[in-house]
mmCIF file of the N, C-alpha and C atoms, coordinates in Angstrom:
data_MODEL
# 
_entry.id   MODEL 
# 
loop_
_atom_site.group_PDB 
_atom_site.id 
_atom_site.type_symbol 
_atom_site.label_atom_id 
_atom_site.label_alt_id 
_atom_site.label_comp_id 
_atom_site.label_asym_id 
_atom_site.label_entity_id 
_atom_site.label_seq_id 
_atom_site.pdbx_PDB_ins_code 
_atom_site.Cartn_x 
_atom_site.Cartn_y 
_atom_site.Cartn_z 
_atom_site.occupancy 
_atom_site.B_iso_or_equiv 
_atom_site.pdbx_formal_charge 
_atom_site.auth_seq_id 
_atom_site.auth_comp_id 
_atom_site.auth_asym_id 
_atom_site.auth_atom_id 
_atom_site.pdbx_PDB_model_num 
ATOM 1   N N  . MET A 1 1  ? -37.672 68.449 24.747 1.00 0.00 ? 1  MET A N  1 
ATOM 2   C CA . MET A 1 1  ? -37.706 69.490 25.064 1.00 0.00 ? 1  MET A CA 1 
ATOM 3   C C  . MET A 1 1  ? -36.361 70.213 25.400 1.00 0.00 ? 1  MET A C  1 
ATOM 4   N N  . PRO A 1 2  ? -36.341 71.695 24.847 1.00 0.00 ? 2  PRO A N  1 
ATOM 5   C CA . PRO A 1 2  ? -34.425 72.210 24.918 1.00 0.00 ? 2  PRO A CA 1 
ATOM 6   C C  . PRO A 1 2  ? -34.666 72.076 26.113 1.00 0.00 ? 2  PRO A C  1 
ATOM 7   N N  . LYS A 1 3  ? -33.251 72.404 26.412 1.00 0.00 ? 3  LYS A N  1 
ATOM 8   C CA . LYS A 1 3  ? -32.531 72.095 28.008 1.00 0.00 ? 3  LYS A CA 1 
ATOM 9   C C  . LYS A 1 3  ? -33.217 71.256 29.077 1.00 0.00 ? 3  LYS A C  1 
ATOM 10  N N  . ALA A 1 4  ? -34.129 70.215 28.785 1.00 0.00 ? 4  ALA A N  1 
ATOM 11  C CA . ALA A 1 4  ? -34.760 69.451 29.869 1.00 0.00 ? 4  ALA A CA 1 
ATOM 12  C C  . ALA A 1 4  ? -34.322 67.986 29.941 1.00 0.00 ? 4  ALA A C  1 
ATOM 13  N N  . VAL A 1 5  ? -34.310 67.679 31.116 1.00 0.00 ? 5  VAL A N  1 
ATOM 14  C CA . VAL A 1 5  ? -34.378 66.211 30.523 1.00 0.00 ? 5  VAL A CA 1 
ATOM 15  C C  . VAL A 1 5  ? -34.845 65.288 31.156 1.00 0.00 ? 5  VAL A C  1 
ATOM 16  N N  . LEU A 1 6  ? -35.426 63.827 30.377 1.00 0.00 ? 6  LEU A N  1 
ATOM 17  C CA . LEU A 1 6  ? -36.164 63.570 30.205 1.00 0.00 ? 6  LEU A CA 1 
ATOM 18  C C  . LEU A 1 6  ? -35.969 61.767 31.867 1.00 0.00 ? 6  LEU A C  1 
ATOM 19  N N  . VAL A 1 7  ? -36.567 61.713 32.301 1.00 0.00 ? 7  VAL A N  1 
ATOM 20  C CA . VAL A 1 7  ? -36.174 60.953 34.186 1.00 0.00 ? 7  VAL A CA 1 
ATOM 21  C C  . VAL A 1 7  ? -37.352 59.692 34.231 1.00 0.00 ? 7  VAL A C  1 
ATOM 22  N N  . GLY A 1 8  ? -36.327 59.331 35.275 1.00 0.00 ? 8  GLY A N  1 
ATOM 23  C CA . GLY A 1 8  ? -37.667 58.008 36.087 1.00 0.00 ? 8  GLY A CA 1 
ATOM 24  C C  . GLY A 1 8  ? -37.838 56.836 34.987 1.00 0.00 ? 8  GLY A C  1 
ATOM 25  N N  . GLY A 1 9  ? -39.003 56.796 35.575 1.00 0.00 ? 9  GLY A N  1 
ATOM 26  C CA . GLY A 1 9  ? -39.623 55.726 34.806 1.00 0.00 ? 9  GLY A CA 1 
ATOM 27  C C  . GLY A 1 9  ? -39.896 55.981 33.458 1.00 0.00 ? 9  GLY A C  1 
ATOM 28  N N  . SER A 1 10 ? -39.917 57.172 33.117 1.00 0.00 ? 10 SER A N  1 
ATOM 29  C CA . SER A 1 10 ? -40.462 57.088 31.539 1.00 0.00 ? 10 SER A CA 1 
ATOM 30  C C  . SER A 1 10 ? -39.463 57.398 30.612 1.00 0.00 ? 10 SER A C  1 
ATOM 31  N N  . ALA A 1 11 ? -37.645 57.454 30.713 1.00 0.00 ? 11 ALA A N  1 
ATOM 32  C CA . ALA A 1 11 ? -36.976 57.302 30.397 1.00 0.00 ? 11 ALA A CA 1 
ATOM 33  C C  . ALA A 1 11 ? -37.232 56.048 29.916 1.00 0.00 ? 11 ALA A C  1 
ATOM 34  N N  . ILE A 1 12 ? -36.646 55.014 31.068 1.00 0.00 ? 12 ILE A N  1 
ATOM 35  C CA . ILE A 1 12 ? -36.838 53.763 30.993 1.00 0.00 ? 12 ILE A CA 1 
ATOM 36  C C  . ILE A 1 12 ? -37.887 52.792 30.261 1.00 0.00 ? 12 ILE A C  1 
ATOM 37  N N  . ALA A 1 13 ? -39.165 53.179 30.286 1.00 0.00 ? 13 ALA A N  1 
ATOM 38  C CA . ALA A 1 13 ? -40.028 52.249 29.661 1.00 0.00 ? 13 ALA A CA 1 
ATOM 39  C C  . ALA A 1 13 ? -40.102 53.356 28.162 1.00 0.00 ? 13 ALA A C  1 
ATOM 40  N N  . LEU A 1 14 ? -39.743 54.718 27.819 1.00 0.00 ? 14 LEU A N  1 
ATOM 41  C CA . LEU A 1 14 ? -39.485 54.895 26.213 1.00 0.00 ? 14 LEU A CA 1 
ATOM 42  C C  . LEU A 1 14 ? -38.028 54.579 25.590 1.00 0.00 ? 14 LEU A C  1 
ATOM 43  N N  . PHE A 1 15 ? -37.709 53.350 27.102 1.00 0.00 ? 15 PHE A N  1 
ATOM 44  C CA . PHE A 1 15 ? -35.920 52.820 26.121 1.00 0.00 ? 15 PHE A CA 1 
ATOM 45  C C  . PHE A 1 15 ? -37.196 51.399 25.438 1.00 0.00 ? 15 PHE A C  1 
ATOM 46  N N  . ALA A 1 16 ? -37.424 50.837 26.339 1.00 0.00 ? 16 ALA A N  1 
ATOM 47  C CA . ALA A 1 16 ? -38.148 49.345 26.889 1.00 0.00 ? 16 ALA A CA 1 
ATOM 48  C C  . ALA A 1 16 ? -39.664 49.413 26.011 1.00 0.00 ? 16 ALA A C  1 
ATOM 49  N N  . ALA A 1 17 ? -39.900 50.407 25.280 1.00 0.00 ? 17 ALA A N  1 
ATOM 50  C CA . ALA A 1 17 ? -41.406 50.715 24.231 1.00 0.00 ? 17 ALA A CA 1 
ATOM 51  C C  . ALA A 1 17 ? -42.612 50.236 25.321 1.00 0.00 ? 17 ALA A C  1 
ATOM 52  N N  . LEU A 1 18 ? -42.548 50.466 26.789 1.00 0.00 ? 18 LEU A N  1 
ATOM 53  C CA . LEU A 1 18 ? -43.649 49.449 28.141 1.00 0.00 ? 18 LEU A CA 1 
ATOM 54  C C  . LEU A 1 18 ? -44.757 50.667 27.708 1.00 0.00 ? 18 LEU A C  1 
ATOM 55  N N  . ARG A 1 19 ? -44.240 52.052 27.699 1.00 0.00 ? 19 ARG A N  1 
ATOM 56  C CA . ARG A 1 19 ? -45.125 52.746 27.271 1.00 0.00 ? 19 ARG A CA 1 
ATOM 57  C C  . ARG A 1 19 ? -45.442 53.794 26.572 1.00 0.00 ? 19 ARG A C  1 
ATOM 58  N N  . VAL A 1 20 ? -46.519 55.037 26.448 1.00 0.00 ? 20 VAL A N  1 
ATOM 59  C CA . VAL A 1 20 ? -45.804 56.511 25.745 1.00 0.00 ? 20 VAL A CA 1 
ATOM 60  C C  . VAL A 1 20 ? -46.022 57.429 26.595 1.00 0.00 ? 20 VAL A C  1 
ATOM 61  N N  . SER A 1 21 ? -45.388 57.903 27.169 1.00 0.00 ? 21 SER A N  1 
ATOM 62  C CA . SER A 1 21 ? -45.432 59.062 28.304 1.00 0.00 ? 21 SER A CA 1 
ATOM 63  C C  . SER A 1 21 ? -43.566 59.354 28.798 1.00 0.00 ? 21 SER A C  1 
ATOM 64  N N  . HIS A 1 22 ? -43.701 60.927 28.205 1.00 0.00 ? 22 HIS A N  1 
ATOM 65  C CA . HIS A 1 22 ? -42.954 61.582 28.974 1.00 0.00 ? 22 HIS A CA 1 
ATOM 66  C C  . HIS A 1 22 ? -42.882 62.575 29.441 1.00 0.00 ? 22 HIS A C  1 
ATOM 67  N N  . ASP A 1 23 ? -41.686 62.344 30.484 1.00 0.00 ? 23 ASP A N  1 
ATOM 68  C CA . ASP A 1 23 ? -42.105 63.796 31.761 1.00 0.00 ? 23 ASP A CA 1 
ATOM 69  C C  . ASP A 1 23 ? -40.642 63.965 31.310 1.00 0.00 ? 23 ASP A C  1 
ATOM 70  N N  . HIS A 1 24 ? -40.738 65.750 31.822 1.00 0.00 ? 24 HIS A N  1 
ATOM 71  C CA . HIS A 1 24 ? -38.673 66.141 32.113 1.00 0.00 ? 24 HIS A CA 1 
ATOM 72  C C  . HIS A 1 24 ? -39.202 67.667 32.880 1.00 0.00 ? 24 HIS A C  1 
ATOM 73  N N  . VAL A 1 25 ? -37.910 67.353 33.017 1.00 0.00 ? 25 VAL A N  1 
ATOM 74  C CA . VAL A 1 25 ? -37.626 68.078 34.588 1.00 0.00 ? 25 VAL A CA 1 
ATOM 75  C C  . VAL A 1 25 ? -36.455 69.553 33.763 1.00 0.00 ? 25 VAL A C  1 
ATOM 76  N N  . VAL A 1 26 ? -37.115 70.367 34.180 1.00 0.00 ? 26 VAL A N  1 
ATOM 77  C CA . VAL A 1 26 ? -36.217 71.575 33.897 1.00 0.00 ? 26 VAL A CA 1 
ATOM 78  C C  . VAL A 1 26 ? -35.323 72.533 34.860 1.00 0.00 ? 26 VAL A C  1 
ATOM 79  N N  . ALA A 1 27 ? -34.417 73.125 34.994 1.00 0.00 ? 27 ALA A N  1 
ATOM 80  C CA . ALA A 1 27 ? -34.203 73.636 36.022 1.00 0.00 ? 27 ALA A CA 1 
ATOM 81  C C  . ALA A 1 27 ? -33.937 75.118 36.068 1.00 0.00 ? 27 ALA A C  1 
ATOM 82  N N  . ASP A 1 28 ? -35.163 75.568 35.370 1.00 0.00 ? 28 ASP A N  1 
ATOM 83  C CA . ASP A 1 28 ? -35.244 76.993 35.433 1.00 0.00 ? 28 ASP A CA 1 
ATOM 84  C C  . ASP A 1 28 ? -36.952 77.482 34.416 1.00 0.00 ? 28 ASP A C  1 
ATOM 85  N N  . LEU A 1 29 ? -37.712 75.969 34.751 1.00 0.00 ? 29 LEU A N  1 
ATOM 86  C CA . LEU A 1 29 ? -39.703 76.409 34.767 1.00 0.00 ? 29 LEU A CA 1 
ATOM 87  C C  . LEU A 1 29 ? -40.034 77.593 35.073 1.00 0.00 ? 29 LEU A C  1 
ATOM 88  N N  . ARG A 1 30 ? -39.528 77.703 36.471 1.00 0.00 ? 30 ARG A N  1 
ATOM 89  C CA . ARG A 1 30 ? -39.841 79.058 37.830 1.00 0.00 ? 30 ARG A CA 1 
ATOM 90  C C  . ARG A 1 30 ? -39.676 80.198 36.285 1.00 0.00 ? 30 ARG A C  1 
ATOM 91  N N  . ASP A 1 31 ? -38.298 80.555 36.147 1.00 0.00 ? 31 ASP A N  1 
ATOM 92  C CA . ASP A 1 31 ? -38.526 81.913 34.818 1.00 0.00 ? 31 ASP A CA 1 
ATOM 93  C C  . ASP A 1 31 ? -39.057 81.960 33.540 1.00 0.00 ? 31 ASP A C  1 
ATOM 94  N N  . ARG A 1 32 ? -39.104 80.598 33.061 1.00 0.00 ? 32 ARG A N  1 
ATOM 95  C CA . ARG A 1 32 ? -39.563 80.419 31.312 1.00 0.00 ? 32 ARG A CA 1 
ATOM 96  C C  . ARG A 1 32 ? -41.342 79.845 32.050 1.00 0.00 ? 32 ARG A C  1 
ATOM 97  N N  . PHE A 1 33 ? -41.842 79.716 32.885 1.00 0.00 ? 33 PHE A N  1 
ATOM 98  C CA . PHE A 1 33 ? -43.164 78.990 32.943 1.00 0.00 ? 33 PHE A CA 1 
ATOM 99  C C  . PHE A 1 33 ? -43.996 79.531 31.556 1.00 0.00 ? 33 PHE A C  1 
ATOM 100 N N  . GLU A 1 34 ? -44.149 80.798 31.212 1.00 0.00 ? 34 GLU A N  1 
ATOM 101 C CA . GLU A 1 34 ? -44.989 81.569 30.542 1.00 0.00 ? 34 GLU A CA 1 
ATOM 102 C C  . GLU A 1 34 ? -44.570 81.042 29.032 1.00 0.00 ? 34 GLU A C  1 
ATOM 103 N N  . VAL A 1 35 ? -43.435 81.215 28.741 1.00 0.00 ? 35 VAL A N  1 
ATOM 104 C CA . VAL A 1 35 ? -42.860 81.094 27.908 1.00 0.00 ? 35 VAL A CA 1 
ATOM 105 C C  . VAL A 1 35 ? -42.698 79.734 27.173 1.00 0.00 ? 35 VAL A C  1 
ATOM 106 N N  . LEU A 1 36 ? -42.735 78.561 28.172 1.00 0.00 ? 36 LEU A N  1 
ATOM 107 C CA . LEU A 1 36 ? -42.818 76.953 27.996 1.00 0.00 ? 36 LEU A CA 1 
ATOM 108 C C  . LEU A 1 36 ? -44.159 76.682 27.494 1.00 0.00 ? 36 LEU A C  1 
ATOM 109 N N  . LEU A 1 37 ? -44.589 77.057 28.570 1.00 0.00 ? 37 LEU A N  1 
ATOM 110 C CA . LEU A 1 37 ? -46.553 77.021 28.632 1.00 0.00 ? 37 LEU A CA 1 
ATOM 111 C C  . LEU A 1 37 ? -47.384 77.559 27.522 1.00 0.00 ? 37 LEU A C  1 
ATOM 112 N N  . ASP A 1 38 ? -46.861 78.486 26.790 1.00 0.00 ? 38 ASP A N  1 
ATOM 113 C CA . ASP A 1 38 ? -47.508 78.921 25.538 1.00 0.00 ? 38 ASP A CA 1 
ATOM 114 C C  . ASP A 1 38 ? -46.314 77.820 24.172 1.00 0.00 ? 38 ASP A C  1 
ATOM 115 N N  . ALA A 1 39 ? -45.267 77.709 24.141 1.00 0.00 ? 39 ALA A N  1 
ATOM 116 C CA . ALA A 1 39 ? -44.407 76.698 23.688 1.00 0.00 ? 39 ALA A CA 1 
ATOM 117 C C  . ALA A 1 39 ? -45.496 75.297 23.425 1.00 0.00 ? 39 ALA A C  1 
ATOM 118 N N  . VAL A 1 40 ? -45.998 74.872 24.582 1.00 0.00 ? 40 VAL A N  1 
ATOM 119 C CA . VAL A 1 40 ? -46.486 73.736 24.147 1.00 0.00 ? 40 VAL A CA 1 
ATOM 120 C C  . VAL A 1 40 ? -48.504 73.711 23.692 1.00 0.00 ? 40 VAL A C  1 
ATOM 121 N N  . GLU A 1 41 ? -48.243 74.630 23.749 1.00 0.00 ? 41 GLU A N  1 
ATOM 122 C CA . GLU A 1 41 ? -49.802 75.400 23.498 1.00 0.00 ? 41 GLU A CA 1 
ATOM 123 C C  . GLU A 1 41 ? -50.731 75.665 22.343 1.00 0.00 ? 41 GLU A C  1 
ATOM 124 N N  . ARG A 1 42 ? -48.600 75.639 21.600 1.00 0.00 ? 42 ARG A N  1 
ATOM 125 C CA . ARG A 1 42 ? -48.698 75.936 19.980 1.00 0.00 ? 42 ARG A CA 1 
ATOM 126 C C  . ARG A 1 42 ? -48.549 74.531 19.142 1.00 0.00 ? 42 ARG A C  1 
ATOM 127 N N  . GLU A 1 43 ? -47.619 73.763 20.206 1.00 0.00 ? 43 GLU A N  1 
ATOM 128 C CA . GLU A 1 43 ? -48.231 72.465 19.103 1.00 0.00 ? 43 GLU A CA 1 
ATOM 129 C C  . GLU A 1 43 ? -48.897 71.765 19.200 1.00 0.00 ? 43 GLU A C  1 
ATOM 130 N N  . GLY A 1 44 ? -49.486 71.405 17.422 1.00 0.00 ? 44 GLY A N  1 
ATOM 131 C CA . GLY A 1 44 ? -50.314 70.505 16.774 1.00 0.00 ? 44 GLY A CA 1 
ATOM 132 C C  . GLY A 1 44 ? -51.488 70.425 17.983 1.00 0.00 ? 44 GLY A C  1 
ATOM 133 N N  . PRO A 1 45 ? -51.437 69.125 18.043 1.00 0.00 ? 45 PRO A N  1 
ATOM 134 C CA . PRO A 1 45 ? -52.675 68.451 18.678 1.00 0.00 ? 45 PRO A CA 1 
ATOM 135 C C  . PRO A 1 45 ? -52.395 68.131 20.681 1.00 0.00 ? 45 PRO A C  1 
ATOM 136 N N  . TRP A 1 46 ? -51.953 69.399 21.067 1.00 0.00 ? 46 TRP A N  1 
ATOM 137 C CA . TRP A 1 46 ? -51.286 69.533 23.161 1.00 0.00 ? 46 TRP A CA 1 
ATOM 138 C C  . TRP A 1 46 ? -52.743 69.902 23.624 1.00 0.00 ? 46 TRP A C  1 
ATOM 139 N N  . LEU A 1 47 ? -53.354 69.142 24.000 1.00 0.00 ? 47 LEU A N  1 
ATOM 140 C CA . LEU A 1 47 ? -54.461 69.260 25.602 1.00 0.00 ? 47 LEU A CA 1 
ATOM 141 C C  . LEU A 1 47 ? -53.812 69.056 26.849 1.00 0.00 ? 47 LEU A C  1 
ATOM 142 N N  . THR A 1 48 ? -53.662 70.821 27.375 1.00 0.00 ? 48 THR A N  1 
ATOM 143 C CA . THR A 1 48 ? -53.259 71.005 29.082 1.00 0.00 ? 48 THR A CA 1 
ATOM 144 C C  . THR A 1 48 ? -54.620 70.303 29.924 1.00 0.00 ? 48 THR A C  1 
ATOM 145 N N  . ASN A 1 49 ? -53.723 69.413 30.686 1.00 0.00 ? 49 ASN A N  1 
ATOM 146 C CA . ASN A 1 49 ? -54.567 68.823 31.611 1.00 0.00 ? 49 ASN A CA 1 
ATOM 147 C C  . ASN A 1 49 ? -54.314 69.484 33.061 1.00 0.00 ? 49 ASN A C  1 
ATOM 148 N N  . ARG A 1 50 ? -53.191 69.374 33.609 1.00 0.00 ? 50 ARG A N  1 
ATOM 149 C CA . ARG A 1 50 ? -52.813 70.543 35.007 1.00 0.00 ? 50 ARG A CA 1 
ATOM 150 C C  . ARG A 1 50 ? -51.659 71.264 34.605 1.00 0.00 ? 50 ARG A C  1 
ATOM 151 N N  . VAL A 1 51 ? -52.226 72.297 35.373 1.00 0.00 ? 51 VAL A N  1 
ATOM 152 C CA . VAL A 1 51 ? -50.960 73.671 35.493 1.00 0.00 ? 51 VAL A CA 1 
ATOM 153 C C  . VAL A 1 51 ? -50.900 74.155 36.926 1.00 0.00 ? 51 VAL A C  1 
ATOM 154 N N  . ARG A 1 52 ? -49.293 73.704 37.555 1.00 0.00 ? 52 ARG A N  1 
ATOM 155 C CA . ARG A 1 52 ? -49.139 74.799 38.860 1.00 0.00 ? 52 ARG A CA 1 
ATOM 156 C C  . ARG A 1 52 ? -48.052 75.834 38.181 1.00 0.00 ? 52 ARG A C  1 
ATOM 157 N N  . PRO A 1 53 ? -48.440 76.907 38.226 1.00 0.00 ? 53 PRO A N  1 
ATOM 158 C CA . PRO A 1 53 ? -47.966 77.945 37.562 1.00 0.00 ? 53 PRO A CA 1 
ATOM 159 C C  . PRO A 1 53 ? -46.407 77.908 38.632 1.00 0.00 ? 53 PRO A C  1 
ATOM 160 N N  . GLY A 1 54 ? -45.342 78.095 37.590 1.00 0.00 ? 54 GLY A N  1 
ATOM 161 C CA . GLY A 1 54 ? -43.651 78.125 38.110 1.00 0.00 ? 54 GLY A CA 1 
ATOM 162 C C  . GLY A 1 54 ? -43.283 76.033 38.940 1.00 0.00 ? 54 GLY A C  1 
ATOM 163 N N  . ARG A 1 55 ? -43.945 75.531 38.272 1.00 0.00 ? 55 ARG A N  1 
ATOM 164 C CA . ARG A 1 55 ? -43.490 73.942 38.817 1.00 0.00 ? 55 ARG A CA 1 
ATOM 165 C C  . ARG A 1 55 ? -44.027 72.928 38.210 1.00 0.00 ? 55 ARG A C  1 
ATOM 166 N N  . LEU A 1 56 ? -45.400 73.420 37.508 1.00 0.00 ? 56 LEU A N  1 
ATOM 167 C CA . LEU A 1 56 ? -45.810 72.200 36.136 1.00 0.00 ? 56 LEU A CA 1 
ATOM 168 C C  . LEU A 1 56 ? -46.343 72.205 35.695 1.00 0.00 ? 56 LEU A C  1 
ATOM 169 N N  . ILE A 1 57 ? -46.313 71.359 34.188 1.00 0.00 ? 57 ILE A N  1 
ATOM 170 C CA . ILE A 1 57 ? -47.463 71.640 33.266 1.00 0.00 ? 57 ILE A CA 1 
ATOM 171 C C  . ILE A 1 57 ? -47.828 69.961 32.622 1.00 0.00 ? 57 ILE A C  1 
ATOM 172 N N  . LEU A 1 58 ? -48.865 69.651 32.994 1.00 0.00 ? 58 LEU A N  1 
ATOM 173 C CA . LEU A 1 58 ? -48.665 68.168 32.294 1.00 0.00 ? 58 LEU A CA 1 
ATOM 174 C C  . LEU A 1 58 ? -50.115 68.575 31.029 1.00 0.00 ? 58 LEU A C  1 
ATOM 175 N N  . GLY A 1 59 ? -49.204 68.002 30.416 1.00 0.00 ? 59 GLY A N  1 
ATOM 176 C CA . GLY A 1 59 ? -50.389 67.222 29.397 1.00 0.00 ? 59 GLY A CA 1 
ATOM 177 C C  . GLY A 1 59 ? -50.580 66.116 28.464 1.00 0.00 ? 59 GLY A C  1 
ATOM 178 N N  . ARG A 1 60 ? -51.289 66.795 27.144 1.00 0.00 ? 60 ARG A N  1 
ATOM 179 C CA . ARG A 1 60 ? -51.199 65.386 26.211 1.00 0.00 ? 60 ARG A CA 1 
ATOM 180 C C  . ARG A 1 60 ? -51.094 65.433 25.032 1.00 0.00 ? 60 ARG A C  1 
ATOM 181 N N  . LEU A 1 61 ? -49.870 65.588 23.937 1.00 0.00 ? 61 LEU A N  1 
ATOM 182 C CA . LEU A 1 61 ? -49.535 65.777 23.002 1.00 0.00 ? 61 LEU A CA 1 
ATOM 183 C C  . LEU A 1 61 ? -50.080 64.915 21.791 1.00 0.00 ? 61 LEU A C  1 
ATOM 184 N N  . GLY A 1 62 ? -50.667 64.643 21.449 1.00 0.00 ? 62 GLY A N  1 
ATOM 185 C CA . GLY A 1 62 ? -51.274 63.025 20.870 1.00 0.00 ? 62 GLY A CA 1 
ATOM 186 C C  . GLY A 1 62 ? -51.651 62.667 21.478 1.00 0.00 ? 62 GLY A C  1 
ATOM 187 N N  . ASP A 1 63 ? -51.278 61.260 21.284 1.00 0.00 ? 63 ASP A N  1 
ATOM 188 C CA . ASP A 1 63 ? -51.484 60.433 22.377 1.00 0.00 ? 63 ASP A CA 1 
ATOM 189 C C  . ASP A 1 63 ? -50.442 59.926 23.328 1.00 0.00 ? 63 ASP A C  1 
ATOM 190 N N  . ILE A 1 64 ? -49.340 60.781 23.555 1.00 0.00 ? 64 ILE A N  1 
ATOM 191 C CA . ILE A 1 64 ? -48.572 60.865 24.313 1.00 0.00 ? 64 ILE A CA 1 
ATOM 192 C C  . ILE A 1 64 ? -48.552 61.444 26.094 1.00 0.00 ? 64 ILE A C  1 
ATOM 193 N N  . GLU A 1 65 ? -48.815 61.347 27.229 1.00 0.00 ? 65 GLU A N  1 
ATOM 194 C CA . GLU A 1 65 ? -48.591 62.047 28.107 1.00 0.00 ? 65 GLU A CA 1 
ATOM 195 C C  . GLU A 1 65 ? -47.526 62.676 28.089 1.00 0.00 ? 65 GLU A C  1 
ATOM 196 N N  . THR A 1 66 ? -47.843 63.782 29.024 1.00 0.00 ? 66 THR A N  1 
ATOM 197 C CA . THR A 1 66 ? -46.337 64.216 28.682 1.00 0.00 ? 66 THR A CA 1 
ATOM 198 C C  . THR A 1 66 ? -46.189 65.656 30.283 1.00 0.00 ? 66 THR A C  1 
ATOM 199 N N  . GLY A 1 67 ? -45.452 65.580 30.457 1.00 0.00 ? 67 GLY A N  1 
ATOM 200 C CA . GLY A 1 67 ? -45.005 66.560 31.574 1.00 0.00 ? 67 GLY A CA 1 
ATOM 201 C C  . GLY A 1 67 ? -43.859 67.761 31.631 1.00 0.00 ? 67 GLY A C  1 
ATOM 202 N N  . LEU A 1 68 ? -43.798 68.713 32.481 1.00 0.00 ? 68 LEU A N  1 
ATOM 203 C CA . LEU A 1 68 ? -42.877 69.458 32.367 1.00 0.00 ? 68 LEU A CA 1 
ATOM 204 C C  . LEU A 1 68 ? -43.244 69.852 33.840 1.00 0.00 ? 68 LEU A C  1 
ATOM 205 N N  . ARG A 1 69 ? -41.558 69.641 34.558 1.00 0.00 ? 69 ARG A N  1 
ATOM 206 C CA . ARG A 1 69 ? -41.585 70.080 35.633 1.00 0.00 ? 69 ARG A CA 1 
ATOM 207 C C  . ARG A 1 69 ? -40.570 70.606 36.516 1.00 0.00 ? 69 ARG A C  1 
ATOM 208 N N  . GLN A 1 70 ? -40.319 71.639 37.901 1.00 0.00 ? 70 GLN A N  1 
ATOM 209 C CA . GLN A 1 70 ? -39.428 71.655 37.775 1.00 0.00 ? 70 GLN A CA 1 
ATOM 210 C C  . GLN A 1 70 ? -38.410 71.534 38.463 1.00 0.00 ? 70 GLN A C  1 
ATOM 211 N N  . LEU A 1 71 ? -37.084 71.299 37.864 1.00 0.00 ? 71 LEU A N  1 
ATOM 212 C CA . LEU A 1 71 ? -36.214 70.805 39.170 1.00 0.00 ? 71 LEU A CA 1 
ATOM 213 C C  . LEU A 1 71 ? -36.094 71.339 41.002 1.00 0.00 ? 71 LEU A C  1 
ATOM 214 N N  . ALA A 1 72 ? -36.583 70.145 41.508 1.00 0.00 ? 72 ALA A N  1 
ATOM 215 C CA . ALA A 1 72 ? -36.458 70.531 42.913 1.00 0.00 ? 72 ALA A CA 1 
ATOM 216 C C  . ALA A 1 72 ? -35.120 71.080 43.677 1.00 0.00 ? 72 ALA A C  1 
ATOM 217 N N  . ALA A 1 73 ? -34.093 70.540 42.978 1.00 0.00 ? 73 ALA A N  1 
ATOM 218 C CA . ALA A 1 73 ? -32.830 70.712 44.017 1.00 0.00 ? 73 ALA A CA 1 
ATOM 219 C C  . ALA A 1 73 ? -31.786 70.584 42.657 1.00 0.00 ? 73 ALA A C  1 
ATOM 220 N N  . SER A 1 74 ? -30.559 71.144 42.637 1.00 0.00 ? 74 SER A N  1 
ATOM 221 C CA . SER A 1 74 ? -29.861 71.049 41.891 1.00 0.00 ? 74 SER A CA 1 
ATOM 222 C C  . SER A 1 74 ? -28.416 71.320 42.869 1.00 0.00 ? 74 SER A C  1 
# 
């Protein structure tokens, strides 16, 4: 995801090949929420699991659990 940062346990797990899950923190998710939600929903086998407008998009892209979250503090 452009302009997003892979964070926390997900980054470590990806590096260590422990699980298939990716979480991204986006500094301007509030401003680009509809655009980003539309973009992920257009991606092949995307399944939206949970949405909190302006704050959170959780879903599954094929076998990968993934999420976009609004950066809490800068």
